KOLMI-451121 format. One record per residue: y, x, z of N, C-alpha, C, CB in turn. Coordinates in steps of 0.001 Angstrom, whole numbers, padded with zeros to 6 digits, always signed. Atoms other than C-alpha are relative to their C-alpha. Last residue first. Glycine has a CB too. Example, Ala and Ser with C-alpha at 12.3 -4.5 7.8 and 13.67 -1.06 7.14 Angstrom:
KOLMI-451121
-001190-000820-000060-001060+013670+007140+001090-000770+000730+000462+000414-001415-001190+000890+000000-004500+012300+007800+001200+000900+000000+000027-000992+001246
end
This chain:
KOLMI-451121
+001217-000407-000701+095671+098947+121348-000919+000756-000940-000726-001221+000589+000029-001442-000215+099090+098989+119638-001224+000433+000785+001251+000445+000720+000120-000806+001216+098732+095552+118021-000100+001494+000247+001161-000261-000881-001288-000641+000200+098066+093877+121409-000139+000945-001199+000470+000770+001297-000095-001034+001021+095257+091367+121775+001416+000559-000066-000420-000553-001368-001288+000115+000669+094908+089507+125039+000116+001144-000980+001180+000005+001016-000611-001251+000460+091274+089191+126048+001343-000324-000659-000945+000760-000999+000752-001187-000389+089189+086663+127969+000695+001308-000372-001358-000040-000632+001369+000266-000431+091138+083399+128032-000672+001276+000464-000808-000640-001128+000040+001018-001028+094924+083278+127696-001397-000289+000490+000616-001249-000503-001067-000055-000993+094899+085116+124400-000081-001153+000983+001349-000002-000681-001300+000296+000567+091498+084891+122683+001056+000039+001091-000008-001365-000700-001008-000511-000916+087911+085946+123153+001352-000241-000630-000217+001513+000316-000500-001368+000125+085968+083733+120817+000896+000399+001140+000737+000166-001286-001118-000178+000917+083958+080648+121806+000520+001421+000013+001114-000954+000344-000877+001169-000005+081699+079374+124591+001230+000212-000867+000424-000332+001418+000763+001235+000121+078735+081733+124038+000896-001231-000086-000942-000138+001171+000855+000262-001151+080999+084706+123398-000685-001351-000182+000819+000031+001321+000301+001403-000261+082433+085891+120097-000977-000129+001165-000574-000671-001258-001105+000795-000512+084019+089318+120184-000320-001439+000329+001077+000018-000961+000584+001209-000556+080762+091228+119781+001021-000955+000571-000977+000355+001051+000192-000173-001441+082245+094707+119338-000548-001250+000669+001304+000389+000652+001051-001007-000193+081734+094469+115579-000326+000176+001480+000428+001347-000607+001282+000594+000378+083757+091227+115500-001151+000974+000276+000013-000405-001489+000285+001021-001021+086664+092776+117413-001359-000655-000262+001118-001077+000022+000467-000741-001175+086526+095783+115072-000380-000954+001123+001077+000982+000484+001356-000465+000303+086764+093411+112098-000580+000775+001173-000002+000874-001262+000902+001157+000046+089757+091587+113552-001449+000444-000223+000433-000977-001116+000171+000437-001388+091443+094884+114452-000917-001216+000082+001360-000325+000631+000991-000890-000620+090805+096144+110903-000243-000398+001453+000467+001473-000077+001281+000311+000634+092635+093136+109461-001107+000843+000624+000070+000242-001528+000633+000978-000874+095387+093780+112023-001307-000493-000614+000947-001180+000265-000146+001429+000283+096191+096849+109972-000697-000879+001020-000534-000309-001368-001392+000427-000037+096894+100492+110876+000130-001522-000052+000766+000624-001155-000383+000572-001288+093235+101050+111750+001461-000413+000095-000294+000975+001075-000271-000937-001084+092119+101560+108172+000587-000688+001212+000932+001083-000468-001343-000577-000126+090691+098819+105964+000117+000958+001178+001025-001104+000147-000966+000947-000550+086913+098341+105383+001358+000679+000207-000517-000586+001332-001244-000713-000270+084220+100051+103265+001063-001006+000426+000466+000807-001246-000465-000815+001127+081123+097869+103516+001207+000824+000421+000354-000889-001218-001302+000319+000564+079588+096718+106811+000305+000868-001218+001086+000174+001054+000150-000191+001438+075885+096763+107670+001296-000367-000714-001174-000842-000543+000534-001343+000259+075595+097115+111446-000175+000280-001492-001334+000173+000709-000771-001015-000720+077847+094175+112302-000439+001414-000346-000123-000217+001490+000389-000201-001391+076254+091979+109648+000801+001137+000617-001504+000288+000105+000412-001346-000378+078071+091067+106432-000309+000074+001491+001087+001015-000367+000161-000024-001459+078444+087695+104718-000595+001349+000395-000912-001185+000496+001328+000164-000558+079737+087902+101158+000026+000036+001519-000926+001072-000530-000051+000376-001416+082691+088055+098809-001429-000186+000489+000847-001307+000222+001300+000012-000654+083464+089432+095336+000187-000373+001461-000708+001374-000135+001027-000322+000989+086256+089337+092745-001394+000107+000612+000346+001294-000694+001227-000545-000608+088893+087534+094788-001033+000266-001074-000574-000970+001064-000380-000935-001059+092478+086942+093598-001216+000716+000587+000751-000735+001105-001372-000413+000270+091557+085386+090262+000455+001035+001012+000940-001206+000018-000040-000794+001212+087787+084866+090150+001382+000490-000385-000557-000781-001109-000932+000595+000957+088072+082023+092662+000095+000781-001298+001363-000107+000614-001266-000728+000088+084935+083090+094495+000883-000596-001085-000250+001491-000278-000340+000048+001425+082275+080473+095185+001370+000653-000154-000001-001486-000559-001059-000869+000519+080622+081013+098553+000120-000151-001514-000275+001473+000370+000521-001286+000437+078525+078028+099598+001130+000806-000629-001174-000183-001000-000244-000511+001338+079729+075051+101578-000664+001329-000275+001451+000129-000225+000845+000490+001085+080020+074037+105228+000363+000682-001318+000132-001526-000136+000374+001404-000168+081419+074811+108678-000940-000474-001095+001238-000873+000023+000460+000671+001218+081805+078572+109096-000375-001448+000317-001208+000752-000621+001432+000109+000223+083595+079524+112291-000279-000705-001323-000671-000748+001159+000496+001336+000338+087168+080747+112658-001505+000059-000171+000677-000544-001288+001446+000004+000194+089181+083683+113989-000410-001433-000304-000761+000563+001262+000837+001031-000600+092907+083917+113469-001472+000377-000136+000271-001371-000654+001450-000112+000107+095581+086503+112685-000722-001101+000767-000451+001352+000501+000409+000803-001150+099254+085960+111952-001509-000177-000095+000747-001395+000041+001410+000383+000075+100585+088684+109633-000403-000699+001295-000904+001242-000259+000475+000089-001379+104391+088744+109457-001419-000522-000082+000921-000931+000898+000923+001012-000515+105360+089935+106003-000113+000033+001527-001372+000196-000617-000685+000793-001024+108444+091746+104678-000884-001066+000654+001202-000663-000607-001245-000516-000574+107709+094564+102199+000509-000759+001221+001053-000011-001038+000390-000412+001354+105123+095822+102795+000144-001175-000979-001461+000532-000007-001161-000179+000872+106770+095592+106230-000341+000510-001390+000958+000940+000636+000606-000755+001102+103788+094125+108114+001077+000195-001079-001275-000749-000585-000992-000178+001063+104772+092820+111544-000591+000904-001078+001332+000601+000564-000444-001353+000308+101516+092087+113376+001099-000040-001059-001183+000866-000479-000911-000088+001135+100071+089008+115048+000468+001440-000173+001207-000947+000189-001120-000899-000226+097230+088047+117367+000902+000029-001214-000492+001405+000331+000480-001319-000421+093947+086141+117625+001145+000943+000348-000856+000617-001093-000986-001071+000151+094721+082414+117331-000547+001301+000581+001333-000381+000688-000662-000488-001213+091628+080228+117158+000946+001141-000321-001033+000454+001034-000988-001033+000318+090191+078048+114372+000738+000391+001275+001003-000495-001090-000252-000777-001233+087104+076103+115464+000918+001201-000270-001340+000492+000608-000340+000793-001178+086182+074955+111932+000296+000953+001165-001160-000994+000365+000154-000639-001312+085798+076334+108413+000426-000949+001113+000822+001300+000069-000863+000588-001022+085265+075037+104867-000319+000639+001348-000180-001546+000063+000658+000549-001182+083872+077076+101969+001023-000656+000926-000771+001101+000749+000673+001289+000154+085038+077626+098371-000678-000581+001212-000979+000119-001025+001464-000172-000027+085800+081387+098444-000774-001319+000073-000384+000860+001178+000447-001325+000410+089484+081719+097526-001512+000155-000036+000572+001021+000914-000411-000384+001340+090716+078137+097488-000646+001298-000457+001495+000130-000059+000586+000926+000980+088711+076928+100503+000334+000431-001429+000504-001437+000248+001442-000269+000049+089578+080005+102542-000683-000884-001029-000636-000215+001377+000234-001308+000609+093270+079740+101676-001497+000294-000127+000684+001097+000823-000275+000029+001444+093402+075998+102357-000345+001331-000662+001474-000340-000255+001006+000813+000695+091670+076111+105758+000206+000036-001507+000045-001450+000497+001311-000624-000152+093790+078978+107083-001044-000753-000814-000410+000049+001482+000022-001141+000919+096971+077453+105668-001339+000713+000051+001127+000979+000331+000208+000560+001341+096223+074177+107443-000039+001109-001046+001112-001013-000343+001413+000394+000096+095813+076091+110698-000319-000606-001367-000350-001005+001110+000794-001208+000190+099177+077798+110199-001476-000344-000173+000188+000956+001185+000227-000668-001277+100855+074430+109724-000827+001251-000293-000727-000952+001039+001331-000228-000562+101982+073691+106205+000076+000478+001438-000761+001012-000840+000569+001224-000547+105256+072103+105037-001364+000153+000637-000089-001002-001058-000917+000939-000658+106262+074997+102777-000715-001263+000473+001133-000377-000949-000797+000765+000944+103334+077326+101998+000911-000975+000740-000905-000751-000983-000222+001375-000409+101976+079999+104358+000904-000680-001028+000624-000064+001424-001314+000401-000491+100880+083176+102616+000057-001490+000328+001066+000343-001027-000851+000686+000965+097281+084297+102332+001291-000474+000628-000733-001171-000605-001385+000161-000432+094531+086313+103978+000775-000742-001078+000656+001375+000302-000846+000752+000917+090764+086764+103857+001396-000205+000579-000637-001346-000323-000025+001430-000313+089010+089531+105782+000984-000688-000940+000391-000248+001497-000766+000344-001189+088474+092912+104132-000147-001490+000284+001489+000382-000172+000137+001413-000369+086418+094763+101537+000819-000256+001254-001498-000388+000227-000605+000456-001255+087146+098077+099767-000200-001503+000184+001501+000343+000031+001031+000258-001017+084691+099274+097063+000561-000468+001349-000815+001250+000214+001403+000134+000404+087501+100690+094858-000929-000124+001211-000420+001199-000856+000586-001255+000456+090984+100148+096293-001496-000202-000262+000231+001130+001045+000488-000979-000974+092012+096534+096615-000428+001293-000671-001162-000576+000791-001003-001050-000199+094173+094576+094120-000486+001123+000912+001261-000600+000572-000157-000760+001243+091283+092450+092790+000972+001160+000160+000475-000915-001118-001078+000502+000850+090447+091350+096316+000158+000900-001221+001330-000084+000789-000658-001066+000745+087058+092193+097821+001046-000612-000935-001039+000842-000804-000199+000184+001434+085896+089770+100461+000696+001210-000600+000811-001271-000275-000897-001026+000519+084451+089807+103945+000062-000130-001514-000468+001425+000418-000342+000172+001403+082902+086868+105791+001024+001054-000407+000544-001424-000264-001408+000228+000306+081458+088043+109078+000191-000131-001508+000874+001145+000558-000516-000766+001133+077857+087728+110228+001444-000389-000268-000864-000226-001259-000057-001430-000283+076383+086698+113564+000453+000873-001139-001307+000452+000429+001294-000495-000490+075299+083231+112447+000004+001520+000157-001128-000423-000954+001133+000898+000261+078459+082566+110460-001282+000679+000445-000080-000387-001509+001348-000385-000418+081825+084086+111371-001017-001074-000367-000035+000262+001508+000909+001141-000090+085187+083825+109605-001391+000502+000348-000021-000808-001326+001387-000434-000020+087860+086478+110219-000880-001221+000243-000237+001093+001089+001055+000723-000719+091243+085200+109136-001345+000708-000089-000131-001411-000544+001108-000896+000307+094643+086481+108039-001144-000395+000922+000400+001523+000181+001150+000048-000898+097595+084096+107892-001050+000990-000479-000591-001434+000077+001288+000050+000688+100891+084970+106227-001113-000055+001038-000182+001228-000943+001208+000156-000817+104462+084436+107345-001251-000117-000860+000124-001226+000898+000945+000875+000708+107193+085896+105077-001274-000136+000822-000322+000555-001420+001309-000200-000619+110137+087304+107047-000943-001017-000616+000063-000147+001570+001087+000893+000377+113394+087737+105121-001270+000386+000746-000234+000036-001524+001173-000695+000536+116203+089495+106911-001145-000968-000258-000455+001099+000960+000636-000827-001025+119044+086996+107415-001175+000749-000623-000474-000868+001209+001429-000268+000200+121344+085500+104793-000499+000963+001061-000265+000571-001411+000545-001030-000880+124735+083857+105411-001490+000161-000261+000257-000348+001484+001459+000049-000176+126621+081921+102699-000480+001177+000845-000713+000006-001372+000402+000115-001396+130370+081915+103330-001483-000073+000243+000617-001176+000578+000459+001370-000278+131350+081148+099711-000480-000198+001429-001108-000367-000946-000539+001005+000919+133534+084151+098829-000407-001413+000394-000461+000288-001416-001411+000249-000278+133077+086595+101710+000606-001084-000878+000778+001264-000171-000772-000041+001235+129273+086243+101460+001464-000296+000309-000558-001009-001037-000815+001183+000259+127629+087077+104753+000789+000192-001283+000949-000285+001183-001016-000259+001007+124763+089447+105511+000730-001304-000305-000628+000604-001290-000143+000996+001057+122697+089333+108680+001057+000462-000982+000363-001386+000582+000553-000618+001211+121553+091420+111633-000029-001063-001091-001442+000595+000256+001435+000217+000170+123879+089973+114275-000465+000703-001265-000334-001513-000059+000599+000484-001240+127382+090321+115740-001500-000232-000098+000666-001269+000416-000050-000972-001088+128867+092561+113037-000765-000446+001238+001425+000271+000369-000587+000631-001171+127946+090645+109910-000089+000982+001166-000718-001348+000338+000777+000067-001230+127280+092930+106955+000770-000766+001072-000351+001412+000496-000454-000907-001045+129123+092087+103741-000890-000158+001220+001480-000264+000362+000069+000438-001391+127882+090528+100512+000534+001076+000942-001440-000359+000372+000587-001046-000828+128962+091203+096932+000079-000401+001468+000713+001351-000234-000960-000965-000532+129629+087940+095098-000709+001061+000841+001074-000716+000840+000024-001288+000677+126858+086296+093072+000986+001034+000502+000238-000209-001411-001126-000099+000935+127558+082667+094015+000096+001351-000700+001283-000266+000729-000607+001294+000333+124422+081429+095807+001107+000134-001042+000557-000654+001257+000907+000756+000847+122129+084468+095983+000557-001342-000419-001294-000200+000699+000271+001355-000466+125015+086563+097295-000906-000734-000984+001312-000775+000198-000811+001001+000689+124769+090195+096265-000450-001384+000432-000103+000157-001541-001332-000578+000182+123583+093137+098357+000950-000947-000728-000104+001304-000765-001042+000968-000356+120657+091041+099562+001413+000580-000138-000214-000487+001425+000172+001282+000679+117652+092740+097950+001141-000976+000225-001270-000630+000443-000058-000186+001447+118661+096301+098856-000052-001325-000745-001137+000891-000458-001349-000426+000354+119436+095391+102469+000152+000124-001518+000332+001337+000679-000875+001175-000092+116159+093484+102799+001416+000355-000436+000011-000561+001438+000356+000857+001132+114186+096490+101552+000898-001231-000023-001487-000418+000074-000521-000622+001211+116063+098758+103965-000336-000824-001241-000553+001412-000145-001442+000198+000113+115509+096415+106903+000558+000588-001292+000705+000618+001193-000267+001423+000246+111728+096250+106410+001491-000226-000240-000488-000862+001191+000433+000271+001370+111446+100036+106117+000286-001446-000380-001495+000304-000163-000979-000577+000918+113516+100497+109285-000356-000305-001453+000097+001511+000210-001179+000866-000030+111291+098110+111231+001057+000504-000988+000588-000066+001432+000383+001231+000680+108228+100061+110115+001165-000991-000026-001222-000631+000685+000019-000271+001439+109909+103348+111071-000376-001253-000791-000984+001138-000316-001395-000037+000434+110719+102003+114545+000073+000219-001510+000776+001110+000746-000502+001372-000063+107071+101059+115000+001449-000073-000452-000133-000554+001418+000540+000712+001158+105968+104504+113789+000497-001440-000017-001541+000033+000011-000754-000379+001185+108288+106199+116266-000478-000754-001230-000105+001495-000235-001329+000597-000116+106776+104279+119174+000886+000333-001202+000672+000472+001282+000018+001446+000204+103242+105059+118015+001396-000613+000068-000895-000655+001030+000025+000707-001288+103813+108804+117668+000185-001495-000219+001097+000542+000949-001322+000094-000600+103174+109900+114080-000106-000777+001301+001010-000674-000967-000536-001361+000030+099820+111069+112723+001370+000067+000671+000098+000504-001445+000928-000886-000692+097909+107919+113649+000447+001447+000013-001345-000092-000628+000646+000692-001116+099808+105915+111037-001070+000903+000615-000623-001344-000470-000484-000456-001296+101796+108417+108983-000654-000705+001177+001473-000185+000074+000444-001378-000251+099815+107963+105773+000342+000420+001422+000643+000973-001009+001454+000042-000186+100299+104185+105917-000546+001398+000314-000689-000573-001261+000338+000558-001311+104034+104570+106500-001500-000026+000246+000559-001401+000129+000041+001452-000070+104497+106879+103498-000429-000481+001379-000939-000550-001057+001300+000588-000316+105506+110543+103730+000102-001524+000075-000538+000567+001327-000070+001451+000040+108331+112651+102253-001402-000561+000219+000600-000497-001350+000736+000649+001078+108226+116282+103347+000263-001495+000061-001523+000300+000096+000317+001423-000123+109961+118779+105616-000768-000529-001196+001265-000799+000179+000973+000206-001058+110305+122523+106254-000421-001439+000179+000541+000504+001272+000802-001187-000295+113474+122678+104164-000921-000258+001187+000908+001210+000283-000597-000933-000959+114635+119178+103284-000939+001165+000292+000353-000726+001302+000866-000082-001178+113165+117660+100107+000597+001002+000973-001455+000406-000392+000172-001316-000612+115739+116651+097498-000892-000089+001228+001360+000601+000376+001419-000222-000283+115139+113355+095744-000262+001356+000639-000805-000121-001273+000663-000957+000880+118750+112196+095786-001446+000172+000446+000742+001364+000000-000587+000088+001332+121016+109467+097194-000622+000987-000978+001486+000235+000078-000564-001251+000501+118917+108972+100311+000467-000166-001434-001026+001135+000095+000566-000250+001323+118503+105499+101749+000646+001256-000549+000219-001216-000962-000901-000199+001129+119343+105569+105418-000799+000199-001276+000927+001201+000245+000775-000310+001204+117802+104499+108700+000977+000090-001162-001116-001083-000273-000537+000466+001268+119516+104670+112050-001003+000311-001112+001380+000656-000294+000767-000349+001199+118306+105007+115631+000623-000650-001238-001478-000440+000152-000302+000949+001057+120437+105117+118790-000686+000466-001282+001539-000143-000205-000645-000524+001199+118704+107194+121460+000264-001143-000981-000874+001100-000660-001414-000269-000229+118002+105817+124946+000754+000559-001185+000134+000927+001113-000143-000965-001100+114231+106130+124615+001459+000412+000206-000855+001242-000272+001311-000500-000385+114374+104326+121269+000201+001088+001046-000793+000540-001236+000082-001158-000885+117372+102217+120327-001450+000349+000298+000760-000264+001304+000164+000354-001406+118020+099905+117402-000039+001256+000844-001276-000832+000214+001335+000545-000230+117778+100044+113583-000164-000497+001437-001059+001055-000312+000390-000200-001398+121374+100608+112438-001331-000700+000247+001098-000537+000975+000094+001201-000834+121652+100748+108675-000408+000404+001414-001019-001022-000598+000429-000265-001375+122784+103401+106165-000009-001298+000795+000923+001044+000676-000127+001200-000831+123075+103281+102389-000547+000315+001380-000748-001220-000632-000624+001028+000824+123625+106120+099901+000269-001259+000812-000880-000327-001204+000381+001372-000277+122978+109146+102149+000748-000992-000864+000232-000314+001442-001134+000910+000113+123158+112693+100826-000481-001429+000205+000702+000152-001375+000165+001201+000818+120581+115213+102026+001289-000807-000029-001155-000863+000531-000288-000353+001384+120806+118807+103270-000154-001167-000946-000889+001114-000438+001276-000268+000666+119058+117925+106509+000201+000429-001444-000894-001233+000052+000657-001037-000792+122244+118175+108587-001360+000374-000587-000166-000465+001446-000453-001298+000508+123910+116251+105753-000622+001144+000778+001521+000098+000062+000941-000459+001019+121780+113285+106780+000388+001367-000553-000082-001012-001133-000427+000345+001350+123945+113033+109900-001030+000528-000987+001413+000574-000309-001149+000905-000057+123480+113125+113665+000409-000486-001385+001179+000689+000672-001248-000576+000496+119981+114596+113543+001115-001030+000122-000150+000472-001472-001063+000480-000883+116611+113980+115221+001285+000717-000396-000350+000246+001519-001104-000908-000353+114072+114426+112405+001003-000682+000936+000719+000489-001275-001244+000450+000616+111018+112129+112579+001114+000945+000408+000337-001462+000406-000922+000698-000876+107861+114022+113486+001234-000412-000779+000385+000875+001199-001161+000575+000658+104760+115394+111807+000866-000743+001001-000429-000933-001128-001194-000380-000739+102452+117447+114045+001277-000557-000627+000089+001504+000088-000119+000801-001220+099233+115757+112931+001242+000332+000817-001220+000193+000854+001258+000321-000667+099585+117127+109412+000227-000873+001209-000724+001264+000408+001060+000555+000824+103060+118371+108570-001230-000278+000809-000331+000926-001133+001351-000473-000283+106403+119469+109956-001010-000656-000924-000368-000270+001456+000003-001423-000334+109575+117403+109772-001431+000406+000329+000966+000311+001199+000680-000469-001203+109409+114067+108005+000204+001496+000182-001495-000328-000063-000183-001442-000109+111616+112210+105528-000588+000451+001326+001509+000396-000113-000833-000517-001074+110127+108753+105171+000129+001520-000107-000580-000394+001367+000314-001365-000376+108824+107011+102050+000979+000476+001062+000033+000927-001227
end
């Protein structure tokens, strides 16, 4: 949750030198980087007080309501704060860690172990078949929500192997013609989403019944409830709706269209 000034579409990140200027106490503070020449910091508050004229808002709520450049900084800040909380003690010997000064990392003063912010790569895939897209409903989704398939990369896998394995495990089909689409940092809490398009090859849909509770092929003009525009999942679906696949394959970086997460 972020402390915001104002409300609705006029929400903005407070520009202050210290949390005390907002009437808040800071427990942990981290440097995030610069934005328009300003140094940016994030801090974990030590209380639940709400500053006068402000409110606490989540990153998903703020997408589209907060300026794009500020939202990107906020996403980086959220990732760093989770990492900071998880790495306060050395995972090797249990001693309290210290921040390294020359890079974003923590070092154990006892055993010398260094840990960097965790980034968990995950693939996310839109599969096409005869003008329809494969969309699935995960057990964790909001009611009636469908999206493209996704899953984390396992040790020793290429991204393309992950695409094939996840689709086979979750819905029982095989795919071909896998093409890179784009990527998106996803700090919930520490993922990097790597998006692909693919074509159906063989098999019939058989959901795993564990992560997926329903799946099907959907036409461009007959889509179910889909994710909001904050996610690269929605960008994949929008690309499909706009007719992304051409006669000689999908639009992809270096060919017809370069995807950028802020488009």
